[in-house]
N, C-alpha and C positions, 0 to 999 in steps of 0.2 A: 537269358536267365530262366530258371525253372519256374513254371507257373503252377497255380493251384490245380489246374486240370491235368497237368502232366506228371504230378507226383502221385504214384499209386497209393490207394488206401491200404492200410494194414489188413491182413486177413487172419482168420483163425482166432480172433479175439472174442471172448464172451464175458458179459458182465458178471462179476463175482457175486452180486446180490440177487439178480433176477434171471440170469442165464441168457439174456438177449445177445444175439450176435451183433457186434458193434463195428462200424467202419469209422475210421478217423481216430484222433487222439484226444478228444474232448470228454471222454468218459461216456457212461451210459446215458442216452438222452431220455429214456423212460424213467430212470431213477432221478435224474436231474429235474424232470417235470414234477416229481414228487418232493423236491427240495433236498435231495440226498445226493452227495457226490460219491459215485461208485465207479471204480476203475474197471476196465475190461482187460483181461489178461489171456495169454496163451495157455494151453494145457500144461499141467505139471510134467516134468521130465521123468522118464523111467531110468532109474539108476541101477537096475538089475545088471549084474555082470561086472560092475565097477568095484574097485577096492580102494578104501580110504588110504591105505598105506602107500599106494602108488599115486595119489593125487598130488600134483605139483603145486597147487594153489592158484589163486586168481580166477577171474571169470573164464579165461581161456584154458584153464587147466583141464577142464572137461568140456570141450567145445560142443559136444553133442547134446549138452543140457541146455543150450541157448537156442532161441528161435531165430538164429541168423546163420545163413549158409555160406556167406561170402568169406573173404579173407579177414583174419583178425586185425583190428586196429589196437595197437598196444604200446605202452611205454614201460611195461614191466610192473603193472599194478598188481596188488594182492600180496599174499605171503607176509602180511604185517605181523609184528610180534605181539605176544601175550605177556604182559608185565604184571607180576604179582605185587600187590600193595601191602603195606603193613596193616595189620588188624589189631594193634596193641590198644589198650583201653583209651589212651589219649586220642588215637586216630578214629576209634569208633565213636568217641564223643559223649559217652554216657558213664564212663568210669568203671564199666564192667569188663572183666576179663573175657576174651573171646572163647567161645566153646570149641571143642574138638570138631574139626570138619569145616570150620569157618575159613574160607579162602576168598579173597577179593582180588579179581583180576581186571585189568584194562586191556582190551584189544585195541592197539594203538594204530588207528587209521591215518594218523598224521604221517606214517611211514610211506604212504603212497606218493607217486611222482609229483603231484601238485599240492600235496599236504592234506588231503581229505579223502573221506570215503566216496565222494562223488566220482572219483576216477573209475571206480568199478562200474558205475552206471554209464558214464560217458564213453568208456571204451566200447561197450556193447551198443549203446545208442548211436554213436557215430558210425559204427560198422553197419548198423541197420540202415542208416541214412545213405551210405555209399551204395548199399544193395538196391535202393530204390532209384538211384540215379540222381539224387538231389545234389545241388551244387552249393546250397546255403543252409546252414543249421542255425537255430536260434534257441536262446534260453532266457527265462526270467529268473533273476537270481539276486540274493543278498550278498553274494561273493563267491562261495566255494564252488557251486555248480557252474557259475560263469567262468571261473578260472579253469576248471576241468574241461568244460565244453570247448573253450578256446584252445587248450593244449591238444586235445584229441582231434579237433577239427584241423588244426595245423598239421598234425601228424598225417592225416588223411588227405591233405591238400584241399580242404573245403573252406569256404568263407564262413565266418561265424559272427553273429550279431547277438550281443548280450544286453538285455533290458534290465537296468538297475534303477535305484533311486538316489537322491542326493545324499542319503545317509550311509551309503556303502562305505565301509572303512577304507582309508586311503591306501593301506597296504594291499588290500584285495583289488581295489580299482587299478593300482599300478601293475599288479600281477596280470590282470585281464588285458590291460593295454599292451604290456610287454609281450604277451603271448599272441598278439596279433588280431584280437577280436575288435570289432567295431562296437563301442559302448554307447548305448542310448540311455541318458539319464532322464528319468521321468519325474515330474513334480508330483508330490503326494506320497502315497505308500504302496503297499503290495497290490491293492485293487487297481490303481492307475497303471502300475507297471505291467500287471498281467493283461489288462485291457489293451495296452499298446501292443503287446506281443500277439494277442488274439487277432487284432486287426492286421498285423503283418502276415500272420499265417494265412488268414482268409484272402488277403489281397495279393500276396506275392507267392504263396505256396511254399514258403520256407519250411524246412523240416523241424518240428518242435521237439526239443530234448527234455523239456520240463513241463510242469503243469502250468496252465494259463487260463482255464475256464472256471466259471463259478456256478454252483458250488464246486470246490475243487475235488476232483476224483483221485488226485495223485498224479505222478509223473508219467512220462513215456513208458508204456508197458514193456517194450523190448529192453530199454535201458534198465528198468527196474530189475530185470532178471539177472543183471550183473551182481546184485546184492546177495543172491543165493550163495555165492562163493564164500561169504563170511561164515555161514553155517557150515559149509563143507570144511573150511579150515579149522573151525573150532572143534568139530567132530573128530577130525584127524589128530589135532594137537592134544585133545583131552581123551584120547582113546582109552577105554577101560574105566573112565571116571565119568560119572553123570554130572553134567552141569545143571544146577537147580534152576537158575534163572539167568536170562540175558536181558540186561537193562539198556534201553535205547533212547537217546534224545529224540523226541518226537514232535513233528509239526504236521506234515501231510502223510506221515507214516510210510513213505516209500521204503526206507531202510528197514523199519520194523517188519513190514509185510514181506519184504524180500527175504529176510533172514528166516522168518517163520515158514515161508514156502520151501526154503532150502532144507530145513529140518524135517518138514513133512515128507519131502522126497526121500530123505535119508531113512526115515522111519519106515516108509512103505517098502523100501528095498532091504530092510533088515540091517542097515549099516549102523544104526544107533538103536539101543534098547528102548529109549524113551526120549521124546523131545522136551527141551526145557520150557519153563513158563516164560512168556514174553512180557516184559514190563515196559510200559510207556512212561518215560521220565519227562516232566514238563516244568517250566517255571510257573510259579503261582500266578503271575500276571497274565499268562496265556495258556490255560489248561483245559481245553474242551474235552479231552478224553477223561480226565479226572472227574469233571463235572458230569459227563455222560454216565459213568459207571455208578454214580450215586443213585441212579434210577433203577428200579427193580426189573423192568421189562425192556427188552431189546428195541421195541418200537420207539419208546421214549428216548433211549440212548442214542439212536441214530438220528433223531431230530433235535438233539440238544444244540442250543446256541448260547454263546458266552460273549462278553465284551473283552476283547483281547487288547492288552496294553504292551507297549514296547518295554523290553527288559534288556539287561546286559547280555543275555543269551539271544542276540539279535536275529539269529537264523530260525528261531522257534517262535511260532505265533500264528494261530488260526482261530476263527470264530466258531467253527464247527468241526467235529471229528470226521475225518475221511473214513468211509466205510471199510476200506481195505485194512485200516488199523484196528477197528473194532473187530473185524473178522479174525485177525491174527490173535487178538487178546482172547476172544471167545474160544477159538480152537485150541489154544495152548493152556487154557485155564489161568491166564495172566490177569494183570490189573494195570491201573495207571496211578501214578503218584506225583503230586506237585510239591515243589520245594520253594521256599522264599528266596529272594535274591540274596539276602544277607548270608544265607546258608551256603548257596552254591558258589558265591564269590569267596567265602572263607575256604571252601573245599578247593577251589582253583588255586588259592594261595598255598594251602597245605601241600597240594600235589607239586607245585613249583618248588617248594622247599625240599621235596624229595627227588628233584631232578626231572620231573615230568611236566612239561609245559603244554597244557591243553587249552583249547578255546572254552569260553564260558559255557556253551551248550553242552560240551562233554562233561564239564564239572557238575552239571545238573544230573547227568546219569550216574556219576560216581557218588554223589550225595544220596541218591535214591538207593543205590546198591548197598551203601553202608546201612541204610534202614532195613534192607532185606536181610542182611546178616544178623541184625538184632532179633529178627523174627524167626529165622531158621538157620541152623549151623550147616551150611552146604556151600559148595563152590558157586560163586556168583560172578558173572562177567559183565562189566560195563563197557559199552562201545565208546571209545574215545574218538569221536568223529573227525577231529581235525587238530592240527598243531595250533598252539596259542600264538605262534609267531605272526599269524595272519591279522590278529587284532592289535598288534603293537604299533604305536606311533613313534615319531622321532624321539630320541633320548633328550631329556631336558637338562 
């Protein structure tokens, strides 16, 4: 079995906040000592010479943009559809007619192989694990990341251990089991689950595909680079039209930060005229980014703490904002918006009646996107992170 001393540390990673060169996957130790979870990432990719019209989609569509040099690990992830939603007065919810230019879209990540956006990250993260010579990968997950980790580890022939809690939905637990992962159910909540994974990484040297340290800096930096492909696909599919805002269900902000990095790369290469504003969508019961942005200065924002409560959007919930998410919001001129559970569950039902079954966390993003349309008549894209099939129980 691979041991902690035999798994090479990642290289070329620097803290997004302070610039420190970082070894390992626990985030920046200097920022953590200051009470702030800050991720360390590889340099941005240079997209000069690439053309959006020829981009085939998915993380491996432009493999040169990824910090992995080995063979791809893929199940055909990416290339997910953009679905335009109705913006009639009833759907907008305020009785007003939509203004010209109001377009509400969902990028449906439920179209990925295991049914969520996590496939983009795990395809790259598992390939990075293979490159290090690891034989076991692990993930701490409320469901989607665990299922994706299990699938891509199986594809690569690696052992996979998923740390969950007793509250993981039965459909997701069954998916993880069927995909061949070893599931470790931890008593308690996210802190206990993450602590168990941290101990396993330290003692056994298993390759970590997700966040496990506290304060959380975000997930595996190599895996997170897979999320840039969402931006590439949106830029290709909306060629010639500027997207005003991209609304992302946000917890540790891996997806939010990854999409912003992708748009930043595109803008630097002149492949988009302007990057969209990034919007962090949160349930009101677990909204550290929304609370942080109420403060006027950034020092107070990055030290914000809230009491996070469980909600129907069970995959969302942190006590503090991960710095990578704040950075994405600052750079893009974005913001964070929290919605009440009653509102996003009503949105989930409305979407289902229109034929689009999304998980509750995705409905949080669509609820926020509708609010964006009321403020500015411009195309807005909400990221539908996963299919709603994952949260369904047996029919009664």
